[in-house]
C-alpha positions as CSV (number, residue, x, y, z in Angstrom):
1,M,103.7,151.0,110.5
2,G,102.8,147.3,109.9
3,Q,105.5,144.7,110.3
4,R,106.1,141.1,109.3
5,I,108.0,138.4,111.2
6,V,109.2,135.3,109.3
7,I,110.4,132.1,111.0
8,D,112.2,130.2,108.2
9,P,112.5,127.2,108.6
10,V,110.5,125.9,111.5
11,S,112.9,123.6,113.4
12,R,112.6,120.1,114.9
13,I,109.9,119.0,112.5
14,E,110.1,116.4,109.7
15,G,110.6,118.5,106.6
16,H,110.8,122.3,105.9
17,A,108.3,125.1,106.5
18,K,108.3,128.7,107.5
19,I,105.9,130.8,109.6
20,S,105.1,134.4,108.7
21,I,103.6,136.7,111.4
22,E,102.1,140.0,110.4
23,L,101.8,142.8,112.9
24,D,99.4,145.8,112.7
25,D,100.3,149.4,113.3
26,A,100.0,148.9,117.1
27,G,102.5,146.0,117.1
28,E,99.8,143.4,117.7
29,V,99.5,140.2,115.6
30,R,97.2,140.8,112.6
31,D,97.6,137.4,110.9
32,A,99.9,134.4,110.9
33,R,100.4,131.6,108.4
34,F,102.2,128.2,108.3
35,H,103.8,128.0,104.9
36,I,104.8,124.6,103.4
37,T,107.6,125.6,101.0
38,E,108.3,122.1,99.5
39,F,106.8,120.6,96.4
40,R,105.2,117.1,96.2
41,G,106.1,114.9,93.2
42,F,104.8,111.4,94.1
43,E,101.3,111.8,92.8
44,A,102.6,112.8,89.3
45,F,105.5,110.4,88.8
46,C,103.6,107.3,90.0
47,V,101.3,107.6,86.9
48,G,102.3,104.9,84.5
49,R,103.8,102.6,87.1
50,P,102.3,99.0,87.6
51,L,100.0,98.6,90.6
52,W,102.2,96.0,92.1
53,E,105.1,98.5,92.4
54,M,103.1,101.1,94.3
55,P,103.6,99.9,97.9
56,G,107.4,99.8,97.4
57,I,107.4,103.2,95.6
58,T,105.1,105.0,98.0
59,S,106.9,103.7,101.1
60,R,109.7,106.0,99.9
61,I,107.6,109.0,100.5
62,C,108.9,109.3,104.0
63,G,111.7,107.7,106.0
64,I,109.9,108.3,109.3
65,C,106.5,106.6,108.4
66,P,107.2,104.4,105.4
67,V,105.0,101.6,106.9
68,S,102.0,103.8,106.8
69,H,102.2,104.4,103.1
70,L,103.2,100.7,102.5
71,L,100.0,99.5,104.2
72,A,97.6,102.1,102.7
73,S,99.0,101.4,99.2
74,A,98.6,97.6,99.7
75,K,95.0,98.1,100.9
76,A,94.3,100.1,97.7
77,G,95.7,97.2,95.7
78,D,93.5,94.8,97.6
79,Q,90.5,96.7,96.4
80,I,91.6,96.7,92.8
81,L,92.2,93.0,93.0
82,A,88.8,92.7,94.7
83,V,90.2,90.2,97.3
84,A,89.9,89.5,101.0
85,I,93.4,88.9,102.2
86,P,94.1,85.8,104.4
87,P,93.4,86.4,108.1
88,A,97.0,85.8,109.1
89,A,98.2,88.5,106.6
90,A,95.8,91.0,108.1
91,K,97.1,90.3,111.6
92,L,100.7,90.6,110.4
93,R,99.9,93.9,108.7
94,R,98.3,95.1,112.0
95,L,101.5,94.0,113.9
96,M,103.7,96.0,111.6
97,N,101.5,99.1,111.9
98,L,101.7,98.9,115.7
99,G,105.5,98.9,115.4
100,Q,105.3,101.9,113.2
101,I,103.1,103.8,115.7
102,I,105.5,103.1,118.5
103,Q,108.7,104.1,116.7
104,S,107.2,107.2,115.2
105,H,105.5,108.4,118.4
106,A,108.7,107.7,120.3
107,L,110.7,109.9,117.9
108,S,108.1,112.7,118.2
109,F,107.9,112.7,122.0
110,F,111.4,111.8,123.2
111,H,113.6,113.3,120.4
112,L,111.6,116.3,118.9
113,S,109.4,117.6,121.7
114,A,111.0,116.4,125.0
115,P,113.9,119.0,124.7
116,D,111.2,121.7,125.0
117,L,109.1,120.0,127.6
118,L,111.9,118.7,129.9
119,L,114.6,121.4,129.4
120,G,112.1,124.2,129.3
121,L,110.8,126.4,126.5
122,D,112.8,129.3,127.8
123,S,116.1,127.3,128.1
124,D,119.2,128.1,126.0
125,P,118.5,127.1,122.4
126,A,122.1,125.9,122.1
127,R,121.3,123.0,124.5
128,R,117.5,122.7,123.9
129,N,117.9,119.7,121.5
130,L,118.4,116.0,121.7
131,F,122.0,116.2,122.8
132,G,121.1,118.6,125.6
133,L,118.4,116.1,126.6
134,I,120.8,113.2,126.7
135,A,123.1,115.3,129.0
136,A,120.3,116.3,131.3
137,E,118.1,113.2,131.3
138,P,120.3,110.3,130.2
139,E,117.9,107.6,131.4
140,L,114.8,109.1,129.8
141,A,116.7,109.7,126.5
142,R,118.0,106.1,126.6
143,G,114.4,104.9,127.2
144,G,113.2,106.8,124.1
145,I,115.9,105.3,122.0
146,R,115.1,101.8,123.3
147,L,111.4,102.3,122.7
148,R,111.9,103.4,119.1
149,Q,114.3,100.6,118.6
150,F,111.7,98.1,119.7
151,G,109.2,99.4,117.1
152,Q,111.9,99.4,114.4
153,E,113.0,95.9,115.2
154,L,109.4,94.7,114.9
155,I,109.2,96.3,111.4
156,A,112.5,94.8,110.4
157,A,111.5,91.3,111.7
158,L,108.5,91.4,109.4
159,G,109.7,93.4,106.4
160,G,113.4,92.6,106.4
161,R,114.5,96.2,107.0
162,K,113.6,99.0,109.4
163,I,113.0,101.7,106.7
164,H,111.1,101.3,103.4
165,P,110.2,97.6,103.7
166,A,108.8,96.2,100.4
167,W,106.7,93.6,102.4
168,A,103.0,94.3,102.2
169,V,101.7,93.8,98.6
170,P,98.3,93.8,96.9
171,G,96.6,90.7,98.2
172,G,98.6,90.2,101.5
173,V,102.2,90.1,102.6
174,R,105.4,88.5,101.3
175,A,106.4,86.6,104.4
176,G,105.5,85.8,108.0
177,L,107.3,86.2,111.3
178,H,110.1,83.7,112.2
179,P,109.5,82.0,115.5
180,E,112.9,83.1,116.9
181,Q,112.2,86.7,116.1
182,R,108.8,86.3,117.7
183,R,110.4,85.1,120.9
184,E,112.9,88.0,120.9
185,L,110.1,90.6,120.5
186,Q,108.1,89.0,123.3
187,A,111.2,89.3,125.5
188,R,111.2,93.1,124.9
189,I,107.6,93.7,125.9
190,P,108.2,94.3,129.7
191,E,111.0,96.9,129.1
192,A,108.9,98.7,126.4
193,T,105.9,98.8,128.7
194,A,107.9,100.2,131.6
195,I,109.4,102.9,129.4
196,A,106.0,103.9,128.1
197,R,104.5,104.0,131.6
198,D,107.4,106.0,133.0
199,A,107.1,108.6,130.2
200,L,103.4,109.0,130.9
201,E,104.1,109.7,134.5
202,R,106.7,112.2,133.6
203,F,104.4,114.0,131.2
204,K,101.5,114.1,133.6
205,A,103.8,115.7,136.2
206,L,104.6,118.4,133.7
207,L,101.0,119.4,133.0
208,A,100.8,121.9,135.9
209,Q,104.0,123.5,134.7
210,Y,102.6,124.0,131.2
211,D,99.1,125.0,132.1
212,E,99.4,128.2,130.1
213,E,100.7,126.4,127.0
214,S,98.0,123.8,127.2
215,R,95.4,126.6,127.1
216,V,96.9,128.5,124.1
217,F,98.7,125.9,122.0
218,G,96.0,125.3,119.4
219,N,93.1,125.1,121.9
220,F,89.9,125.7,120.1
221,P,86.9,123.5,119.1
222,T,87.1,121.7,115.7
223,M,85.8,118.5,114.4
224,F,87.9,115.3,114.7
225,L,88.1,112.5,112.1
226,G,89.4,109.0,112.1
227,L,88.8,105.2,112.0
228,V,87.0,103.4,114.8
229,G,86.1,99.7,115.3
230,A,82.6,98.3,115.1
231,D,81.9,99.0,118.8
232,G,83.7,102.4,118.9
233,E,87.0,100.8,119.9
234,W,90.3,102.5,119.1
235,E,91.3,101.4,115.6
236,H,94.5,101.8,113.6
237,Y,94.2,99.6,110.5
238,D,90.5,99.0,109.5
239,G,87.0,100.0,110.5
240,S,84.8,102.9,109.5
241,I,85.2,106.7,109.6
242,R,83.7,108.6,112.6
243,I,83.6,112.4,112.9
244,V,82.8,114.2,116.1
245,D,82.6,117.9,117.0
246,G,84.5,119.8,119.7
247,A,82.0,118.8,122.3
248,G,82.2,115.1,121.4
249,A,78.8,114.9,119.6
250,I,78.9,112.6,116.6
251,V,78.7,114.6,113.3
252,A,78.9,111.5,111.1
253,D,79.5,107.8,111.8
254,G,79.9,104.5,109.9
255,L,81.3,106.3,106.8
256,D,83.0,104.1,104.2
257,P,86.6,105.2,104.0
258,A,86.6,104.4,100.3
259,S,84.0,107.1,99.8
260,Y,86.1,109.8,101.3
261,Q,85.4,112.2,98.4
262,T,81.8,112.4,99.5
263,F,82.7,114.0,102.9
264,I,86.2,115.4,102.4
265,G,87.0,118.4,100.1
266,E,90.5,119.5,99.2
267,A,91.2,123.3,98.9
268,V,94.5,125.0,97.8
269,E,96.0,128.3,98.7
270,P,98.6,130.2,96.7
271,W,101.0,130.6,99.6
272,S,101.5,126.9,100.4
273,Y,102.2,123.7,98.6
274,L,100.2,121.7,101.1
275,K,96.5,121.1,100.4
276,F,93.8,122.1,102.9
277,P,91.3,119.3,103.3
278,Y,88.0,120.1,105.0
279,Y,84.7,118.4,106.0
280,L,82.8,118.9,102.8
281,P,79.2,119.5,104.2
282,A,80.5,122.4,106.3
283,G,82.4,124.1,103.5
284,Y,85.8,125.7,103.4
285,P,87.3,126.9,105.7
286,N,84.6,126.2,108.3
287,G,85.0,122.5,107.8
288,V,88.3,122.4,109.8
289,Y,89.0,119.1,111.5
290,R,91.9,117.4,113.1
291,V,93.3,113.9,112.8
292,G,95.9,111.8,114.7
293,P,96.3,110.8,118.3
294,L,94.2,113.7,119.7
295,A,91.4,112.9,117.3
296,R,91.6,109.1,117.8
297,L,91.2,109.5,121.6
298,N,88.3,111.8,121.1
299,L,86.6,109.4,118.7
300,C,87.0,106.1,120.4
301,T,84.9,104.8,123.3
302,H,87.7,102.6,124.6
303,F,91.1,101.1,123.7
304,G,90.3,97.5,124.5
305,T,93.6,97.0,126.4
306,P,93.6,97.4,130.2
307,L,96.6,99.7,130.8
308,A,95.7,102.1,128.0
309,D,92.0,102.1,129.1
310,A,93.0,103.2,132.6
311,E,95.1,106.0,131.1
312,L,92.3,107.0,128.8
313,R,89.9,107.5,131.7
314,E,92.5,109.7,133.5
315,Y,93.3,111.6,130.3
316,R,89.6,112.5,129.8
317,Q,89.4,113.6,133.4
318,R,92.4,115.9,133.0
319,G,91.2,117.2,129.6
320,G,87.6,117.7,130.5
321,G,86.1,115.0,128.3
322,T,86.6,115.8,124.6
323,V,90.0,117.4,124.4
324,N,90.4,120.4,122.1
325,G,93.9,121.6,123.2
326,S,96.6,120.5,120.8
327,F,99.2,120.4,123.6
328,F,97.5,117.1,124.6
329,Y,98.7,115.5,121.3
330,H,101.8,114.6,123.3
331,Y,99.8,113.0,126.0
332,A,97.6,111.1,123.5
333,R,100.8,109.7,121.7
334,L,102.1,108.2,124.9
335,I,98.8,106.5,125.6
336,E,98.8,105.1,122.1
337,I,102.3,103.8,122.5
338,L,101.2,101.9,125.6
339,S,98.1,100.4,123.9
340,A,100.2,99.5,120.9
341,I,102.6,97.5,123.1
342,E,99.7,95.7,124.8
343,R,98.2,94.8,121.4
344,I,101.6,93.6,120.1
345,A,101.9,91.3,123.1
346,Q,98.4,89.9,122.3
347,L,99.2,89.4,118.6
348,L,102.6,87.7,119.3
349,D,100.7,85.1,121.4
350,D,98.2,84.4,118.5
351,P,98.9,81.0,116.9
352,E,97.5,82.1,113.6
353,L,100.6,84.2,113.0
354,G,102.3,80.9,112.1
355,A,100.0,80.3,109.1
356,T,101.7,79.9,105.7
357,R,98.9,81.2,103.5
358,L,99.6,84.9,103.5
359,R,98.6,86.2,100.0
360,A,95.5,86.0,97.8
361,E,96.3,85.7,94.1
362,A,94.2,87.6,91.7
363,G,94.4,89.9,88.6
364,I,93.0,93.3,87.9
365,N,89.3,93.1,88.8
366,R,88.5,96.7,89.4
367,L,89.9,99.9,87.9
368,E,89.8,101.9,91.1
369,G,90.7,101.4,94.8
370,V,91.1,103.4,98.0
371,G,93.3,102.2,100.8
372,V,92.9,103.7,104.2
373,S,94.7,103.2,107.6
374,E,95.8,105.2,110.6
375,A,99.3,106.6,110.3
376,P,100.9,107.8,113.5
377,R,99.9,111.4,112.5
378,G,96.3,110.5,111.4
379,T,94.1,109.0,108.8
380,L,95.9,108.2,105.5
381,F,94.2,107.8,102.2
382,H,95.7,106.3,99.0
383,H,93.4,106.5,96.0
384,Y,94.5,104.8,92.7
385,R,92.9,104.4,89.3
386,V,94.4,101.8,86.9
387,D,93.9,100.7,83.3
388,E,93.0,97.1,82.4
389,H,96.7,96.2,82.5
390,G,97.1,97.5,86.0
391,L,99.1,100.6,85.1
392,I,98.4,103.6,87.3
393,T,96.4,106.4,85.6
394,H,95.6,108.5,88.6
395,V,96.9,108.9,92.2
396,N,95.6,111.0,95.0
397,L,97.3,110.9,98.4
398,L,95.4,112.5,101.4
399,I,98.1,112.8,104.1
400,A,97.4,113.3,107.8
401,T,99.5,116.4,108.0
402,G,97.5,118.0,105.2
403,Q,94.3,117.2,107.0
404,N,95.7,119.1,110.1
405,N,96.7,122.0,107.9
406,L,93.8,124.3,108.6
407,A,94.1,123.6,112.4
408,M,97.8,124.2,112.3
409,N,97.4,127.6,110.7
410,R,94.8,128.5,113.3
411,A,97.1,127.3,116.1
412,V,99.9,129.5,114.8
413,A,97.7,132.5,114.8
414,Q,96.4,131.8,118.3
415,I,99.9,131.3,119.8
416,A,101.3,134.4,118.1
417,R,98.4,136.6,119.3
418,H,99.0,135.4,122.9
419,Y,102.8,135.8,123.0
420,I,103.9,138.3,120.5
421,H,103.3,142.1,121.2
422,G,105.5,144.6,119.3
423,P,108.6,144.4,117.2
424,Q,111.0,143.1,119.9
425,I,110.4,139.3,119.9
426,P,112.3,137.2,122.5
427,E,113.7,133.9,121.2
428,A,111.6,132.0,123.7
429,M,108.4,133.4,122.3
430,L,109.4,132.4,118.8
431,N,110.1,128.9,120.1
432,R,106.6,128.7,121.5
433,V,105.2,129.3,118.1
434,E,107.4,126.5,116.8
435,A,106.5,124.2,119.7
436,G,102.8,124.7,119.0
437,I,103.4,123.3,115.5
438,R,105.6,120.5,116.9
439,A,102.6,119.4,119.0
440,F,100.9,118.2,115.8
441,D,104.1,116.4,114.8
442,P,103.8,117.4,111.1
443,C,105.5,115.2,108.6
444,L,106.2,117.5,105.7
445,S,108.3,114.8,104.0
446,C,105.0,112.8,103.6
447,S,102.9,115.8,102.6
448,T,105.3,117.4,100.1
449,H,108.5,115.3,99.8
450,A,111.3,117.1,101.4
451,A,115.0,117.6,100.4
452,G,117.9,119.5,101.9
453,T,118.4,121.5,105.1
454,M,118.6,125.2,106.0
455,P,119.2,127.2,109.2
456,L,116.6,129.2,111.1
457,H,116.2,132.7,109.6
458,I,113.9,135.2,111.2
459,T,113.3,138.5,109.4
460,L,111.2,141.5,110.6
461,H,109.7,143.6,107.8
462,A,108.1,147.0,107.7
463,A,104.9,147.5,105.6
464,D,107.1,148.9,102.8
465,G,109.3,145.8,102.8
466,T,112.2,147.4,104.7
467,V,114.1,144.9,106.9
468,L,113.9,146.2,110.5
469,D,115.5,143.3,112.2
470,E,117.1,140.0,111.3
471,V,118.0,136.9,113.4
472,L,120.0,133.8,112.4
473,R,120.3,130.6,114.5
């Protein structure tokens, strides 16, 4: 008799989802799906709004990564105005995005994933959370809080607030960085660097312990997509699109991000509200690709900052060159944090940050624009069309979590097939399925706009729909 296991919702991710696992007559996993059960509204209700309001509106898509949407939206506005923003404004935008990467990655590693990694995937779920981590590892937990605070304070210093800053605008930015705030941020660099390096050492020490998980948590060849600099350097704000395969061979390079619709298709399925982007020339679903920290480290030739470049060399030695295991997303995030701190230190020393010309003035010169930047979770596209008055007539948002959707579904099936055999499912095995999703750090608030909360509800169904077992936590 076939059976069906439902994990609803998946815990310790940003937003709500459920996982359904179907067993065959022998009790083995037949199929597994990662369902996004929330509905997006932003693309529809932005229609009719003035272009100038879009950065402030779309930054409200998510409270975790508002800066990512703020910058991508402002860049789409730059294209519609047909302006090159002042150099100081571009550097200030880069600075804010680096702060965003730090605070978001710190949240993902220290608060959402570290309870699994440091307390153990088989530990008591009642203490396998942030509060349990604080009790067991107070210094590490404090370091994570301080690191996230550093990123948020940088965002606040530029944008006036830590969450939803209405600061970047079409044509540039509203204000620069006050000299006193600049000095305060510079004083925080040594502590932030030490925390990031300590976390990297802790994670590397755990790799042997999690050898099995690193082999089965979404470990399969896919393509990888993201921005790179002109010489292949790690990029987070500008550049061109590069796509490589699971062996590291370049599939496409030098692609114009604004032409994303020529190489990215978007499919839909009736069982999820989240779209399924794919590499268009390969078709659906064969065109599966991944974005985010794992992808960016597979795409770049180097970071361009000394500490991160040394870590990148070791990372590739440990991962065997091009890394296909999604467990290494955690490792890649920590290296990106380190490089972001190094780049912030460089930018804070740049005298051009003191420039007062921060915005290019222009009217509506084009009726369409695409803004692209690297959000913490991957490449983010904002595509707008406007009328001659600058009112929005069309919006398409291609979110990083959506671009990982095919890979996340494949990861769920791979993990479930490895760990689940038969109708009696230990809690620790279910947690491994969830932990595999957490490795991607999905932000469902971005991809579907979340609201509300619910407890974890797991139900086991027979083929005829009879409930065989039920677990609440």
